[in-house]
N, CA, C and O atoms as a Maestro MAE file, in Angstrom:
{
 s_m_m2io_version
 :::
 2.0.0
}

f_m_ct {
 s_m_title
 :::
 protein
 m_atom[292] {
  # First column is atom index #
  i_m_mmod_type
  r_m_x_coord
  r_m_y_coord
  r_m_z_coord
  i_m_residue_number
  s_m_chain_name
  s_m_pdb_residue_name
  s_m_pdb_atom_name
  i_m_atomic_number
  :::
  1 25 8.880 -11.625 -8.628 1 A "UNK " " N  " 7
  2 3 7.528 -12.117 -8.763 1 A "UNK " " CA " 6
  3 2 6.721 -11.639 -7.550 1 A "UNK " " C  " 6
  4 15 7.182 -11.776 -6.417 1 A "UNK " " O  " 8
  5 25 5.525 -11.082 -7.769 2 A "UNK " " N  " 7
  6 3 4.698 -10.606 -6.664 2 A "UNK " " CA " 6
  7 2 4.276 -11.748 -5.748 2 A "UNK " " C  " 6
  8 15 4.062 -12.877 -6.190 2 A "UNK " " O  " 8
  9 25 4.163 -11.429 -4.472 3 A "UNK " " N  " 7
  10 3 3.685 -12.409 -3.500 3 A "UNK " " CA " 6
  11 2 2.183 -12.553 -3.629 3 A "UNK " " C  " 6
  12 15 1.485 -11.595 -3.962 3 A "UNK " " O  " 8
  13 25 1.693 -13.743 -3.366 4 A "UNK " " N  " 7
  14 3 0.256 -13.994 -3.377 4 A "UNK " " CA " 6
  15 2 -0.229 -13.908 -1.933 4 A "UNK " " C  " 6
  16 15 0.290 -14.613 -1.067 4 A "UNK " " O  " 8
  17 25 -1.222 -13.051 -1.660 5 A "UNK " " N  " 7
  18 3 -1.701 -12.914 -0.288 5 A "UNK " " CA " 6
  19 2 -2.274 -14.213 0.251 5 A "UNK " " C  " 6
  20 15 -3.019 -14.909 -0.440 5 A "UNK " " O  " 8
  21 25 -1.927 -14.532 1.475 6 A "UNK " " N  " 7
  22 3 -2.454 -15.689 2.178 6 A "UNK " " CA " 6
  23 2 -3.586 -15.178 3.063 6 A "UNK " " C  " 6
  24 15 -3.394 -14.216 3.807 6 A "UNK " " O  " 8
  25 25 -4.738 -15.791 3.000 7 A "UNK " " N  " 7
  26 3 -5.884 -15.290 3.757 7 A "UNK " " CA " 6
  27 2 -5.663 -15.376 5.265 7 A "UNK " " C  " 6
  28 15 -6.298 -14.633 6.013 7 A "UNK " " O  " 8
  29 25 -4.790 -16.253 5.728 8 A "UNK " " N  " 7
  30 3 -4.559 -16.416 7.162 8 A "UNK " " CA " 6
  31 2 -3.665 -15.315 7.726 8 A "UNK " " C  " 6
  32 15 -3.851 -14.891 8.867 8 A "UNK " " O  " 8
  33 25 -2.711 -14.855 6.950 9 A "UNK " " N  " 7
  34 3 -1.770 -13.845 7.420 9 A "UNK " " CA " 6
  35 2 -1.805 -12.642 6.486 9 A "UNK " " C  " 6
  36 15 -1.498 -12.770 5.301 9 A "UNK " " O  " 8
  37 25 -2.178 -11.467 7.011 10 A "UNK " " N  " 7
  38 3 -2.198 -10.283 6.142 10 A "UNK " " CA " 6
  39 2 -0.803 -9.944 5.633 10 A "UNK " " C  " 6
  40 15 0.178 -10.040 6.369 10 A "UNK " " O  " 8
  41 25 -0.728 -9.557 4.399 11 A "UNK " " N  " 7
  42 3 0.544 -9.174 3.798 11 A "UNK " " CA " 6
  43 2 1.001 -7.821 4.329 11 A "UNK " " C  " 6
  44 15 2.195 -7.589 4.516 11 A "UNK " " O  " 8
  45 25 0.042 -6.930 4.571 12 A "UNK " " N  " 7
  46 3 0.361 -5.569 4.998 12 A "UNK " " CA " 6
  47 2 -0.184 -5.299 6.399 12 A "UNK " " C  " 6
  48 15 -1.210 -5.849 6.797 12 A "UNK " " O  " 8
  49 25 0.522 -4.442 7.139 13 A "UNK " " N  " 7
  50 3 0.032 -4.090 8.476 13 A "UNK " " CA " 6
  51 2 -1.110 -3.070 8.381 13 A "UNK " " C  " 6
  52 15 -1.442 -2.609 7.289 13 A "UNK " " O  " 8
  53 25 -1.699 -2.725 9.513 14 A "UNK " " N  " 7
  54 3 -2.883 -1.860 9.548 14 A "UNK " " CA " 6
  55 2 -2.630 -0.517 8.875 14 A "UNK " " C  " 6
  56 15 -3.422 -0.094 8.032 14 A "UNK " " O  " 8
  57 25 -1.544 0.159 9.231 15 A "UNK " " N  " 7
  58 3 -1.258 1.471 8.640 15 A "UNK " " CA " 6
  59 2 -1.017 1.367 7.141 15 A "UNK " " C  " 6
  60 15 -1.475 2.216 6.376 15 A "UNK " " O  " 8
  61 25 -0.306 0.338 6.724 16 A "UNK " " N  " 7
  62 3 -0.080 0.151 5.288 16 A "UNK " " CA " 6
  63 2 -1.405 -0.029 4.562 16 A "UNK " " C  " 6
  64 15 -1.611 0.547 3.494 16 A "UNK " " O  " 8
  65 25 -2.302 -0.823 5.134 17 A "UNK " " N  " 7
  66 3 -3.599 -1.047 4.475 17 A "UNK " " CA " 6
  67 2 -4.402 0.248 4.371 17 A "UNK " " C  " 6
  68 15 -5.025 0.510 3.342 17 A "UNK " " O  " 8
  69 25 -4.392 1.060 5.435 18 A "UNK " " N  " 7
  70 3 -5.101 2.349 5.384 18 A "UNK " " CA " 6
  71 2 -4.558 3.219 4.253 18 A "UNK " " C  " 6
  72 15 -5.318 3.799 3.478 18 A "UNK " " O  " 8
  73 25 -3.246 3.296 4.175 19 A "UNK " " N  " 7
  74 3 -2.591 4.124 3.158 19 A "UNK " " CA " 6
  75 2 -2.827 3.556 1.761 19 A "UNK " " C  " 6
  76 15 -3.088 4.307 0.821 19 A "UNK " " O  " 8
  77 25 -2.737 2.249 1.622 20 A "UNK " " N  " 7
  78 3 -2.901 1.632 0.308 20 A "UNK " " CA " 6
  79 2 -4.332 1.774 -0.208 20 A "UNK " " C  " 6
  80 15 -4.547 1.906 -1.412 20 A "UNK " " O  " 8
  81 25 -5.299 1.747 0.689 21 A "UNK " " N  " 7
  82 3 -6.687 1.993 0.256 21 A "UNK " " CA " 6
  83 2 -6.812 3.392 -0.336 21 A "UNK " " C  " 6
  84 15 -7.445 3.589 -1.373 21 A "UNK " " O  " 8
  85 25 -6.200 4.355 0.340 22 A "UNK " " N  " 7
  86 3 -6.228 5.736 -0.166 22 A "UNK " " CA " 6
  87 2 -5.497 5.835 -1.505 22 A "UNK " " C  " 6
  88 15 -5.951 6.526 -2.417 22 A "UNK " " O  " 8
  89 25 -4.366 5.142 -1.616 23 A "UNK " " N  " 7
  90 3 -3.579 5.153 -2.845 23 A "UNK " " CA " 6
  91 2 -4.390 4.585 -4.009 23 A "UNK " " C  " 6
  92 15 -4.365 5.131 -5.112 23 A "UNK " " O  " 8
  93 25 -5.108 3.489 -3.762 24 A "UNK " " N  " 7
  94 3 -5.913 2.889 -4.839 24 A "UNK " " CA " 6
  95 2 -7.133 3.734 -5.187 24 A "UNK " " C  " 6
  96 15 -7.747 3.537 -6.235 24 A "UNK " " O  " 8
  97 25 -7.486 4.669 -4.316 25 A "UNK " " N  " 7
  98 3 -8.569 5.610 -4.627 25 A "UNK " " CA " 6
  99 2 -8.060 6.842 -5.356 25 A "UNK " " C  " 6
  100 15 -8.810 7.791 -5.586 25 A "UNK " " O  " 8
  101 25 -6.777 6.824 -5.721 26 A "UNK " " N  " 7
  102 3 -6.225 7.888 -6.546 26 A "UNK " " CA " 6
  103 2 -5.614 9.058 -5.808 26 A "UNK " " C  " 6
  104 15 -5.292 10.075 -6.422 26 A "UNK " " O  " 8
  105 25 -5.449 8.932 -4.501 27 A "UNK " " N  " 7
  106 3 -4.888 10.033 -3.722 27 A "UNK " " CA " 6
  107 2 -3.358 10.002 -3.739 27 A "UNK " " C  " 6
  108 15 -2.745 8.936 -3.687 27 A "UNK " " O  " 8
  109 25 -2.759 11.182 -3.813 28 A "UNK " " N  " 7
  110 3 -1.305 11.326 -3.761 28 A "UNK " " CA " 6
  111 2 -0.855 11.253 -2.304 28 A "UNK " " C  " 6
  112 15 -1.663 11.379 -1.384 28 A "UNK " " O  " 8
  113 25 0.441 11.048 -2.113 29 A "UNK " " N  " 7
  114 3 1.000 10.900 -0.765 29 A "UNK " " CA " 6
  115 2 0.667 12.091 0.131 29 A "UNK " " C  " 6
  116 15 0.340 11.911 1.304 29 A "UNK " " O  " 8
  117 25 0.749 13.299 -0.412 30 A "UNK " " N  " 7
  118 3 0.445 14.491 0.397 30 A "UNK " " CA " 6
  119 2 -1.015 14.501 0.839 30 A "UNK " " C  " 6
  120 15 -1.318 14.869 1.974 30 A "UNK " " O  " 8
  121 25 -1.915 14.101 -0.050 31 A "UNK " " N  " 7
  122 3 -3.333 14.033 0.290 31 A "UNK " " CA " 6
  123 2 -3.585 12.965 1.355 31 A "UNK " " C  " 6
  124 15 -4.342 13.174 2.303 31 A "UNK " " O  " 8
  125 25 -2.941 11.832 1.176 32 A "UNK " " N  " 7
  126 3 -3.094 10.734 2.138 32 A "UNK " " CA " 6
  127 2 -2.593 11.177 3.510 32 A "UNK " " C  " 6
  128 15 -3.244 10.925 4.524 32 A "UNK " " O  " 8
  129 25 -1.452 11.827 3.538 33 A "UNK " " N  " 7
  130 3 -0.883 12.300 4.795 33 A "UNK " " CA " 6
  131 2 -1.849 13.242 5.498 33 A "UNK " " C  " 6
  132 15 -2.054 13.139 6.707 33 A "UNK " " O  " 8
  133 25 -2.433 14.146 4.751 34 A "UNK " " N  " 7
  134 3 -3.381 15.093 5.336 34 A "UNK " " CA " 6
  135 2 -4.624 14.381 5.856 34 A "UNK " " C  " 6
  136 15 -5.091 14.658 6.961 34 A "UNK " " O  " 8
  137 25 -5.154 13.466 5.055 35 A "UNK " " N  " 7
  138 3 -6.376 12.750 5.438 35 A "UNK " " CA " 6
  139 2 -6.164 11.876 6.669 35 A "UNK " " C  " 6
  140 15 -7.051 11.766 7.515 35 A "UNK " " O  " 8
  141 25 -4.983 11.250 6.771 36 A "UNK " " N  " 7
  142 3 -4.712 10.325 7.875 36 A "UNK " " CA " 6
  143 2 -3.908 10.974 9.008 36 A "UNK " " C  " 6
  144 15 -3.523 10.315 9.974 36 A "UNK " " O  " 8
  145 25 -3.667 12.267 8.866 37 A "UNK " " N  " 7
  146 3 -2.927 13.030 9.876 37 A "UNK " " CA " 6
  147 2 -1.568 12.400 10.182 37 A "UNK " " C  " 6
  148 15 -1.231 12.114 11.331 37 A "UNK " " O  " 8
  149 25 -0.803 12.198 9.109 38 A "UNK " " N  " 7
  150 3 0.546 11.646 9.180 38 A "UNK " " CA " 6
  151 2 1.476 12.566 8.401 38 A "UNK " " C  " 6
  152 15 1.031 13.391 7.602 38 A "UNK " " O  " 8
  153 25 2.751 12.413 8.643 39 A "UNK " " N  " 7
  154 3 3.739 13.131 7.837 39 A "UNK " " CA " 6
  155 2 3.814 12.485 6.450 39 A "UNK " " C  " 6
  156 15 3.616 11.279 6.306 39 A "UNK " " O  " 8
  157 25 4.097 13.287 5.452 40 A "UNK " " N  " 7
  158 3 4.243 12.766 4.089 40 A "UNK " " CA " 6
  159 2 5.354 11.720 4.053 40 A "UNK " " C  " 6
  160 15 5.243 10.723 3.339 40 A "UNK " " O  " 8
  161 25 6.411 11.936 4.806 41 A "UNK " " N  " 7
  162 3 7.522 10.973 4.839 41 A "UNK " " CA " 6
  163 2 7.073 9.634 5.420 41 A "UNK " " C  " 6
  164 15 7.549 8.584 4.989 41 A "UNK " " O  " 8
  165 25 6.171 9.662 6.386 42 A "UNK " " N  " 7
  166 3 5.647 8.416 6.963 42 A "UNK " " CA " 6
  167 2 4.818 7.664 5.931 42 A "UNK " " C  " 6
  168 15 4.928 6.443 5.815 42 A "UNK " " O  " 8
  169 25 3.998 8.377 5.193 43 A "UNK " " N  " 7
  170 3 3.201 7.754 4.133 43 A "UNK " " CA " 6
  171 2 4.133 7.115 3.109 43 A "UNK " " C  " 6
  172 15 3.924 5.973 2.701 43 A "UNK " " O  " 8
  173 25 5.157 7.849 2.696 44 A "UNK " " N  " 7
  174 3 6.120 7.308 1.732 44 A "UNK " " CA " 6
  175 2 6.817 6.064 2.254 44 A "UNK " " C  " 6
  176 15 7.033 5.107 1.511 44 A "UNK " " O  " 8
  177 25 7.165 6.081 3.525 45 A "UNK " " N  " 7
  178 3 7.841 4.921 4.124 45 A "UNK " " CA " 6
  179 2 6.928 3.693 4.110 45 A "UNK " " C  " 6
  180 15 7.374 2.587 3.804 45 A "UNK " " O  " 8
  181 25 5.646 3.892 4.444 46 A "UNK " " N  " 7
  182 3 4.700 2.770 4.424 46 A "UNK " " CA " 6
  183 2 4.495 2.247 3.001 46 A "UNK " " C  " 6
  184 15 4.380 1.038 2.797 46 A "UNK " " O  " 8
  185 25 4.450 3.134 2.034 47 A "UNK " " N  " 7
  186 3 4.296 2.700 0.637 47 A "UNK " " CA " 6
  187 2 5.524 1.910 0.195 47 A "UNK " " C  " 6
  188 15 5.393 0.860 -0.433 47 A "UNK " " O  " 8
  189 25 6.724 2.412 0.521 48 A "UNK " " N  " 7
  190 3 7.951 1.680 0.164 48 A "UNK " " CA " 6
  191 2 7.985 0.306 0.836 48 A "UNK " " C  " 6
  192 15 8.403 -0.677 0.225 48 A "UNK " " O  " 8
  193 25 7.549 0.245 2.083 49 A "UNK " " N  " 7
  194 3 7.504 -1.030 2.796 49 A "UNK " " CA " 6
  195 2 6.552 -2.003 2.107 49 A "UNK " " C  " 6
  196 15 6.869 -3.183 1.957 49 A "UNK " " O  " 8
  197 25 5.395 -1.515 1.693 50 A "UNK " " N  " 7
  198 3 4.418 -2.362 1.000 50 A "UNK " " CA " 6
  199 2 4.967 -2.859 -0.329 50 A "UNK " " C  " 6
  200 15 4.762 -4.016 -0.694 50 A "UNK " " O  " 8
  201 25 5.665 -1.987 -1.052 51 A "UNK " " N  " 7
  202 3 6.280 -2.390 -2.322 51 A "UNK " " CA " 6
  203 2 7.265 -3.530 -2.070 51 A "UNK " " C  " 6
  204 15 7.273 -4.525 -2.796 51 A "UNK " " O  " 8
  205 25 8.086 -3.378 -1.047 52 A "UNK " " N  " 7
  206 3 9.082 -4.404 -0.713 52 A "UNK " " CA " 6
  207 2 8.399 -5.710 -0.283 52 A "UNK " " C  " 6
  208 15 8.770 -6.784 -0.756 52 A "UNK " " O  " 8
  209 25 7.410 -5.624 0.606 53 A "UNK " " N  " 7
  210 3 6.718 -6.823 1.086 53 A "UNK " " CA " 6
  211 2 6.051 -7.589 -0.046 53 A "UNK " " C  " 6
  212 15 6.014 -8.820 -0.029 53 A "UNK " " O  " 8
  213 25 5.524 -6.866 -1.030 54 A "UNK " " N  " 7
  214 3 4.837 -7.511 -2.150 54 A "UNK " " CA " 6
  215 2 5.807 -8.011 -3.216 54 A "UNK " " C  " 6
  216 15 5.401 -8.683 -4.164 54 A "UNK " " O  " 8
  217 25 7.094 -7.681 -3.061 55 A "UNK " " N  " 7
  218 3 8.094 -8.131 -4.038 55 A "UNK " " CA " 6
  219 2 7.999 -7.378 -5.347 55 A "UNK " " C  " 6
  220 15 8.256 -7.939 -6.412 55 A "UNK " " O  " 8
  221 25 7.628 -6.097 -5.272 56 A "UNK " " N  " 7
  222 3 7.433 -5.291 -6.472 56 A "UNK " " CA " 6
  223 2 8.534 -4.237 -6.595 56 A "UNK " " C  " 6
  224 15 9.426 -4.157 -5.750 56 A "UNK " " O  " 8
  225 25 8.462 -3.431 -7.656 57 A "UNK " " N  " 7
  226 3 9.527 -2.465 -7.933 57 A "UNK " " CA " 6
  227 2 9.128 -1.001 -7.758 57 A "UNK " " C  " 6
  228 15 9.992 -0.152 -7.540 57 A "UNK " " O  " 8
  229 25 7.827 -0.692 -7.850 58 A "UNK " " N  " 7
  230 3 7.423 0.707 -7.793 58 A "UNK " " CA " 6
  231 2 5.941 0.832 -7.445 58 A "UNK " " C  " 6
  232 15 5.228 -0.166 -7.336 58 A "UNK " " O  " 8
  233 25 5.492 2.074 -7.274 59 A "UNK " " N  " 7
  234 3 4.090 2.337 -6.900 59 A "UNK " " CA " 6
  235 2 3.116 1.859 -7.961 59 A "UNK " " C  " 6
  236 15 2.050 1.331 -7.642 59 A "UNK " " O  " 8
  237 25 3.478 2.041 -9.212 60 A "UNK " " N  " 7
  238 3 2.590 1.607 -10.292 60 A "UNK " " CA " 6
  239 2 2.321 0.110 -10.178 60 A "UNK " " C  " 6
  240 15 1.168 -0.320 -10.224 60 A "UNK " " O  " 8
  241 25 3.378 -0.684 -10.029 61 A "UNK " " N  " 7
  242 3 3.208 -2.128 -9.884 61 A "UNK " " CA " 6
  243 2 2.393 -2.456 -8.638 61 A "UNK " " C  " 6
  244 15 1.598 -3.395 -8.641 61 A "UNK " " O  " 8
  245 25 2.592 -1.680 -7.572 62 A "UNK " " N  " 7
  246 3 1.845 -1.905 -6.335 62 A "UNK " " CA " 6
  247 2 0.350 -1.683 -6.556 62 A "UNK " " C  " 6
  248 15 -0.466 -2.498 -6.125 62 A "UNK " " O  " 8
  249 25 -0.010 -0.596 -7.219 63 A "UNK " " N  " 7
  250 3 -1.426 -0.309 -7.456 63 A "UNK " " CA " 6
  251 2 -2.044 -1.385 -8.342 63 A "UNK " " C  " 6
  252 15 -3.162 -1.831 -8.080 63 A "UNK " " O  " 8
  253 25 -1.340 -1.805 -9.376 64 A "UNK " " N  " 7
  254 3 -1.842 -2.883 -10.241 64 A "UNK " " CA " 6
  255 2 -2.041 -4.148 -9.413 64 A "UNK " " C  " 6
  256 15 -3.074 -4.808 -9.525 64 A "UNK " " O  " 8
  257 25 -1.058 -4.486 -8.586 65 A "UNK " " N  " 7
  258 3 -1.134 -5.660 -7.710 65 A "UNK " " CA " 6
  259 2 -2.370 -5.573 -6.812 65 A "UNK " " C  " 6
  260 15 -3.091 -6.558 -6.650 65 A "UNK " " O  " 8
  261 25 -2.616 -4.402 -6.231 66 A "UNK " " N  " 7
  262 3 -3.745 -4.230 -5.321 66 A "UNK " " CA " 6
  263 2 -5.084 -4.380 -6.036 66 A "UNK " " C  " 6
  264 15 -6.033 -4.925 -5.472 66 A "UNK " " O  " 8
  265 25 -5.163 -3.901 -7.262 67 A "UNK " " N  " 7
  266 3 -6.403 -4.071 -8.022 67 A "UNK " " CA " 6
  267 2 -6.613 -5.528 -8.423 67 A "UNK " " C  " 6
  268 15 -7.750 -5.991 -8.516 67 A "UNK " " O  " 8
  269 25 -5.523 -6.245 -8.660 68 A "UNK " " N  " 7
  270 3 -5.623 -7.650 -9.038 68 A "UNK " " CA " 6
  271 2 -5.788 -8.569 -7.831 68 A "UNK " " C  " 6
  272 15 -6.249 -9.701 -7.972 68 A "UNK " " O  " 8
  273 25 -5.412 -8.087 -6.640 69 A "UNK " " N  " 7
  274 3 -5.476 -8.878 -5.408 69 A "UNK " " CA " 6
  275 2 -6.180 -8.090 -4.310 69 A "UNK " " C  " 6
  276 15 -5.545 -7.736 -3.317 69 A "UNK " " O  " 8
  277 25 -7.460 -7.809 -4.458 70 A "UNK " " N  " 7
  278 3 -8.142 -6.959 -3.469 70 A "UNK " " CA " 6
  279 2 -8.128 -7.531 -2.059 70 A "UNK " " C  " 6
  280 15 -8.278 -6.782 -1.094 70 A "UNK " " O  " 8
  281 25 -7.950 -8.840 -1.917 71 A "UNK " " N  " 7
  282 3 -7.880 -9.431 -0.574 71 A "UNK " " CA " 6
  283 2 -6.651 -8.973 0.184 71 A "UNK " " C  " 6
  284 15 -6.600 -9.101 1.407 71 A "UNK " " O  " 8
  285 25 -5.668 -8.446 -0.511 72 A "UNK " " N  " 7
  286 3 -4.446 -7.953 0.138 72 A "UNK " " CA " 6
  287 2 -4.742 -6.787 1.062 72 A "UNK " " C  " 6
  288 15 -3.981 -6.517 1.991 72 A "UNK " " O  " 8
  289 25 -5.838 -6.099 0.812 73 A "UNK " " N  " 7
  290 3 -6.211 -4.958 1.659 73 A "UNK " " CA " 6
  291 2 -7.186 -5.415 2.703 73 A "UNK " " C  " 6
  292 15 -7.632 -4.614 3.524 73 A "UNK " " O  " 8
  :::
 }
 m_bond[291] {
  # First column is bond index #
  i_m_from
  i_m_to
  i_m_order
  :::
  1 1 2 1
  2 2 3 1
  3 3 4 2
  4 3 5 1
  5 5 6 1
  6 6 7 1
  7 7 8 2
  8 7 9 1
  9 9 10 1
  10 10 11 1
  11 11 12 2
  12 11 13 1
  13 13 14 1
  14 14 15 1
  15 15 16 2
  16 15 17 1
  17 17 18 1
  18 18 19 1
  19 19 20 2
  20 19 21 1
  21 21 22 1
  22 22 23 1
  23 23 24 2
  24 23 25 1
  25 25 26 1
  26 26 27 1
  27 27 28 2
  28 27 29 1
  29 29 30 1
  30 30 31 1
  31 31 32 2
  32 31 33 1
  33 33 34 1
  34 34 35 1
  35 35 36 2
  36 35 37 1
  37 37 38 1
  38 38 39 1
  39 39 40 2
  40 39 41 1
  41 41 42 1
  42 42 43 1
  43 43 44 2
  44 43 45 1
  45 45 46 1
  46 46 47 1
  47 47 48 2
  48 47 49 1
  49 49 50 1
  50 50 51 1
  51 51 52 2
  52 51 53 1
  53 53 54 1
  54 54 55 1
  55 55 56 2
  56 55 57 1
  57 57 58 1
  58 58 59 1
  59 59 60 2
  60 59 61 1
  61 61 62 1
  62 62 63 1
  63 63 64 2
  64 63 65 1
  65 65 66 1
  66 66 67 1
  67 67 68 2
  68 67 69 1
  69 69 70 1
  70 70 71 1
  71 71 72 2
  72 71 73 1
  73 73 74 1
  74 74 75 1
  75 75 76 2
  76 75 77 1
  77 77 78 1
  78 78 79 1
  79 79 80 2
  80 79 81 1
  81 81 82 1
  82 82 83 1
  83 83 84 2
  84 83 85 1
  85 85 86 1
  86 86 87 1
  87 87 88 2
  88 87 89 1
  89 89 90 1
  90 90 91 1
  91 91 92 2
  92 91 93 1
  93 93 94 1
  94 94 95 1
  95 95 96 2
  96 95 97 1
  97 97 98 1
  98 98 99 1
  99 99 100 2
  100 99 101 1
  101 101 102 1
  102 102 103 1
  103 103 104 2
  104 103 105 1
  105 105 106 1
  106 106 107 1
  107 107 108 2
  108 107 109 1
  109 109 110 1
  110 110 111 1
  111 111 112 2
  112 111 113 1
  113 113 114 1
  114 114 115 1
  115 115 116 2
  116 115 117 1
  117 117 118 1
  118 118 119 1
  119 119 120 2
  120 119 121 1
  121 121 122 1
  122 122 123 1
  123 123 124 2
  124 123 125 1
  125 125 126 1
  126 126 127 1
  127 127 128 2
  128 127 129 1
  129 129 130 1
  130 130 131 1
  131 131 132 2
  132 131 133 1
  133 133 134 1
  134 134 135 1
  135 135 136 2
  136 135 137 1
  137 137 138 1
  138 138 139 1
  139 139 140 2
  140 139 141 1
  141 141 142 1
  142 142 143 1
  143 143 144 2
  144 143 145 1
  145 145 146 1
  146 146 147 1
  147 147 148 2
  148 147 149 1
  149 149 150 1
  150 150 151 1
  151 151 152 2
  152 151 153 1
  153 153 154 1
  154 154 155 1
  155 155 156 2
  156 155 157 1
  157 157 158 1
  158 158 159 1
  159 159 160 2
  160 159 161 1
  161 161 162 1
  162 162 163 1
  163 163 164 2
  164 163 165 1
  165 165 166 1
  166 166 167 1
  167 167 168 2
  168 167 169 1
  169 169 170 1
  170 170 171 1
  171 171 172 2
  172 171 173 1
  173 173 174 1
  174 174 175 1
  175 175 176 2
  176 175 177 1
  177 177 178 1
  178 178 179 1
  179 179 180 2
  180 179 181 1
  181 181 182 1
  182 182 183 1
  183 183 184 2
  184 183 185 1
  185 185 186 1
  186 186 187 1
  187 187 188 2
  188 187 189 1
  189 189 190 1
  190 190 191 1
  191 191 192 2
  192 191 193 1
  193 193 194 1
  194 194 195 1
  195 195 196 2
  196 195 197 1
  197 197 198 1
  198 198 199 1
  199 199 200 2
  200 199 201 1
  201 201 202 1
  202 202 203 1
  203 203 204 2
  204 203 205 1
  205 205 206 1
  206 206 207 1
  207 207 208 2
  208 207 209 1
  209 209 210 1
  210 210 211 1
  211 211 212 2
  212 211 213 1
  213 213 214 1
  214 214 215 1
  215 215 216 2
  216 215 217 1
  217 217 218 1
  218 218 219 1
  219 219 220 2
  220 219 221 1
  221 221 222 1
  222 222 223 1
  223 223 224 2
  224 223 225 1
  225 225 226 1
  226 226 227 1
  227 227 228 2
  228 227 229 1
  229 229 230 1
  230 230 231 1
  231 231 232 2
  232 231 233 1
  233 233 234 1
  234 234 235 1
  235 235 236 2
  236 235 237 1
  237 237 238 1
  238 238 239 1
  239 239 240 2
  240 239 241 1
  241 241 242 1
  242 242 243 1
  243 243 244 2
  244 243 245 1
  245 245 246 1
  246 246 247 1
  247 247 248 2
  248 247 249 1
  249 249 250 1
  250 250 251 1
  251 251 252 2
  252 251 253 1
  253 253 254 1
  254 254 255 1
  255 255 256 2
  256 255 257 1
  257 257 258 1
  258 258 259 1
  259 259 260 2
  260 259 261 1
  261 261 262 1
  262 262 263 1
  263 263 264 2
  264 263 265 1
  265 265 266 1
  266 266 267 1
  267 267 268 2
  268 267 269 1
  269 269 270 1
  270 270 271 1
  271 271 272 2
  272 271 273 1
  273 273 274 1
  274 274 275 1
  275 275 276 2
  276 275 277 1
  277 277 278 1
  278 278 279 1
  279 279 280 2
  280 279 281 1
  281 281 282 1
  282 282 283 1
  283 283 284 2
  284 283 285 1
  285 285 286 1
  286 286 287 1
  287 287 288 2
  288 287 289 1
  289 289 290 1
  290 290 291 1
  291 291 292 2
  :::
 }
}
């Protein structure tokens, strides 16, 4: 079951939020890495961490969660 964001404590850290904003704007990991000047592997690691923190199974579920819970960003 997905976690519900608490307004007092952010669910995601700063880097995760930057990456997730880009992800919800339709950018692929390689594009995000280039835009944020990070390695593609670092972007992937942050996305996997966000999936785990939200209690989800994959990127698709993460993007749906983010659209349904915009306060998470």
